C-alpha positions in Angstrom: -11.1 -29.7 -11.0 -8.5 -27.1 -11.8 -9.6 -23.5 -11.9 -8.3 -23.4 -15.9 -10.2 -26.2 -16.2 -13.2 -24.9 -14.8 -13.2 -22.0 -17.2 -13.1 -24.2 -20.4 -9.7 -22.4 -21.2 -7.2 -24.9 -23.2 -3.9 -26.3 -21.2 -0.6 -25.6 -23.1 0.9 -29.0 -23.9 3.6 -29.6 -22.0 6.2 -29.1 -24.8 9.9 -30.3 -22.8 11.5 -32.7 -21.9 12.9 -31.4 -18.7 13.2 -29.0 -16.2 16.1 -27.6 -14.1 17.5 -24.8 -12.3 20.8 -22.7 -13.5 22.5 -19.3 -12.9 21.6 -16.4 -14.9 22.0 -12.2 -14.6 18.2 -12.7 -13.0 19.4 -15.1 -9.9 18.6 -18.4 -10.4 16.8 -19.0 -14.1 14.1 -21.8 -14.8 15.2 -23.5 -17.8 13.3 -26.3 -20.0 15.7 -28.4 -22.1 18.1 -25.4 -20.4 16.4 -22.6 -22.4 14.6 -19.8 -19.7 11.4 -19.9 -19.5 9.9 -16.4 -19.7 7.2 -14.6 -17.4 4.0 -13.4 -19.0 5.5 -10.3 -19.8 8.3 -12.0 -21.8 10.8 -11.0 -18.3 13.4 -14.3 -17.8 11.4 -16.4 -15.1 14.1 -16.4 -12.2 14.4 -16.8 -8.4 16.8 -14.8 -6.5 18.1 -18.1 -4.8 18.7 -21.8 -6.3 16.7 -23.5 -3.5 13.6 -21.6 -4.5 14.6 -22.1 -8.4 14.6 -25.4 -7.7 11.4 -25.7 -6.7 10.2 -23.7 -9.4 11.4 -26.7 -11.7 10.2 -29.1 -9.8 6.7 -27.4 -10.5 7.3 -27.2 -14.0 9.1 -31.0 -13.9 5.5 -32.4 -12.3 3.4 -31.4 -15.3 2.2 -34.2 -17.1 0.5 -34.2 -21.2 -0.7 -30.4 -20.1 0.9 -27.2 -18.2 -1.7 -26.1 -15.5 -0.6 -23.3 -13.4 -3.2 -23.9 -11.1 -0.9 -26.4 -9.9 2.1 -24.1 -9.6 1.6 -22.0 -7.0 5.7 -21.0 -6.8 6.0 -20.1 -10.4 2.1 -17.8 -9.9 4.2 -16.4 -7.1 6.8 -15.1 -9.3 4.9 -14.3 -12.1 3.0 -11.5 -9.7 6.7 -11.0 -7.8 8.5 -9.9 -11.7 5.9 -8.9 -13.3 3.6 -6.6 -11.5 5.0 -6.2 -7.5 7.3 -3.2 -8.3 4.9 -1.2 -9.9 2.7 -2.1 -7.5 4.6 -2.0 -4.1 2.5 0.7 -2.4 -1.3 -0.8 -2.9 -0.6 -3.9 -1.7 1.0 -2.7 1.4 -2.3 -1.1 1.7 -4.5 -4.2 1.1 -2.4 -5.7 4.0 -3.2 -2.4 6.1 -7.2 -3.0 5.2 -7.0 -6.4 6.4 -5.6 -5.4 9.7 -8.5 -2.7 9.3 -10.6 -5.7 9.6 -8.5 -8.8 11.1 -10.0 -12.1 11.8 -8.3 -12.0 15.3 -10.0 -9.1 16.1 -14.0 -11.0 15.5 -14.6 -13.3 18.3 -18.1 -15.3 18.4 -20.7 -15.0 21.1 -20.7 -18.9 21.5 -18.9 -19.5 24.1 -17.3 -23.0 22.4 -16.1 -21.4 20.0 -14.9 -17.4 21.7 -12.4 -20.2 23.9 -10.8 -21.3 21.2 -10.8 -18.9 19.5 -9.0 -16.8 22.8 -6.9 -19.7 22.7 -5.4 -19.8 19.6 -5.6 -16.0 18.4 -4.8 -13.7 21.9 -1.0 -15.1 21.8 -0.5 -13.6 18.1 -2.3 -10.3 18.8 0.3 -9.8 21.9 2.9 -10.8 19.6 1.5 -8.7 17.0 1.5 -5.8 20.2 5.7 -6.6 21.2 6.7 -7.6 17.7 4.9 -5.4 15.4 4.1 -2.4 17.5 0.6 -2.9 16.5 -2.0 -3.5 18.9 -4.9 -4.6 17.3 -8.6 -4.4 19.4 -11.1 -7.7 19.4 -14.2 -7.8 20.4 -17.0 -10.6 20.0 -18.5 -8.2 16.9 -18.9 -9.0 13.0 -18.8 -4.8 13.0 -16.0 -3.4 12.1 -13.5 -2.0 14.7 -12.1 0.9 14.8 -8.0 0.1 14.9 -5.1 2.8 16.2 -4.0 4.5 13.2 -0.5 4.1 14.8 -1.0 0.1 15.2 -2.0 0.4 11.5 0.9 2.3 9.9 3.0 0.2 11.4 1.6 -2.2 9.5 2.2 -0.5 6.5 5.7 0.8 7.2 6.6 -3.0 7.7 4.9 -4.2 4.6 6.5 -1.1 2.4 10.1 -2.3 3.5 9.9 -6.4 1.9 11.6 -6.9 -1.4 9.4 -7.7 -3.7 9.2 -11.2 -3.1 8.7 -11.3 0.5 5.8 -8.5 -0.1 4.3 -11.1 -3.1 4.2 -13.7 -0.6 2.7 -12.1 2.4 0.2 -9.7 -0.2 -0.8 -12.9 -1.1 -1.0 -14.7 2.4 -3.2 -12.3 4.0 -6.1 -12.8 2.4 -5.6 -16.8 2.3 -5.3 -16.3 5.9 -8.0 -13.3 6.1 -5.5 -12.1 9.1 -3.1 -9.5 8.3 -1.7 -10.8 12.0 -1.2 -13.6 10.7 0.2 -13.1 7.2 2.5 -11.3 9.3 3.6 -14.1 11.9 4.0 -16.4 9.0 6.4 -14.0 7.4 8.7 -14.1 10.8 8.5 -17.8 11.5 6.7 -17.1 15.0 4.0 -19.5 13.2 4.3 -21.8 10.6 1.9 -22.5 7.6 0.1 -25.5 9.3 -0.6 -23.3 12.2 -1.3 -20.2 10.6 -4.0 -22.6 8.1 -5.6 -24.4 11.5 -5.9 -20.6 13.1 -7.4 -19.1 9.7 -9.8 -21.7 10.1 -11.5 -22.0 13.5 -14.6 -21.1 12.6 -14.7 -23.3 9.5 -13.8 -26.1 11.6 -16.2 -25.1 14.7 -19.1 -25.5 12.0 -17.8 -28.8 10.3 -17.6 -30.4 13.7 -21.5 -29.0 13.8 -23.1 -29.5 10.0 -20.2 -31.4 8.2 -18.1 -30.4 5.3 -19.1 -30.8 1.7 -17.0 -32.0 -0.7 -16.9 -28.6 -2.8 -15.4 -26.6 -0.2 -13.0 -29.1 1.5 -11.7 -29.0 -2.1 -11.2 -24.7 -1.9 -9.2 -25.1 1.4 -7.8 -27.8 0.5 -6.5 -25.1 -2.6 -6.1 -22.6 0.0 -4.2 -24.4 1.8 -1.8 -25.6 -1.0 -1.7 -21.7 -1.8 -0.9 -20.8 1.6 2.3 -23.0 2.1 4.1 -21.9 -1.3 3.9 -18.2 0.3 6.0 -19.9 3.3 8.4 -21.9 1.1 9.0 -18.3 -0.1 9.5 -17.0 3.0 11.1 -20.1 4.3 13.5 -20.3 1.3 14.6 -17.1 1.1 15.9 -17.0 4.6 17.9 -19.4 4.7 19.0 -18.1 1.9 19.2 -14.7 3.5 18.5 -12.7 0.3 
């Protein structure tokens, strides 16, 4: 069940026959029967590159009798990038730094088997962060917050702040989904792909599911998070390909 349906909100009916993408002054606009779509703040819904616009249009084309935004992750990211991110850039960068301060990759289990899995999957990315991002982070077998180097947090803050609105929007979405600024930046920089990022973010959950099983609601929630994460990856890669 979608989030909108779960909240008992009526979904708007599909009112168009065809969704497409076309050039506009705002980049590549999403068109419904040839007319541009507007964002909630009444801006033209447009992407910086044609390939991203085409994939956004495909989300609109995939809608059946009703339009369910919950099933349109690229469009939802676009709404934030267009309507909100310019005014929220500093806050977005701080949110990413906040996750770095309690990064998933920094907190290890005291269970030897799980700790070994964490070390194998996470240590290479902490090493990558130290070198590629100039942001070394501490790790320890503790649930308590670690005092991370301020220079590392400052480096991540600067990197986030230097991104364009679209990439910053996708990163700000990916980091909470992963519970890790390091995994988010690694996905942004194509150090890892979305499938691996998702798997590494779920080492703890998967280990527990192996031992105790996973209920259907948890599995559905995980699938939704993965869908949204892969949408963030699409934004990164399509913009990289277009060099936008």
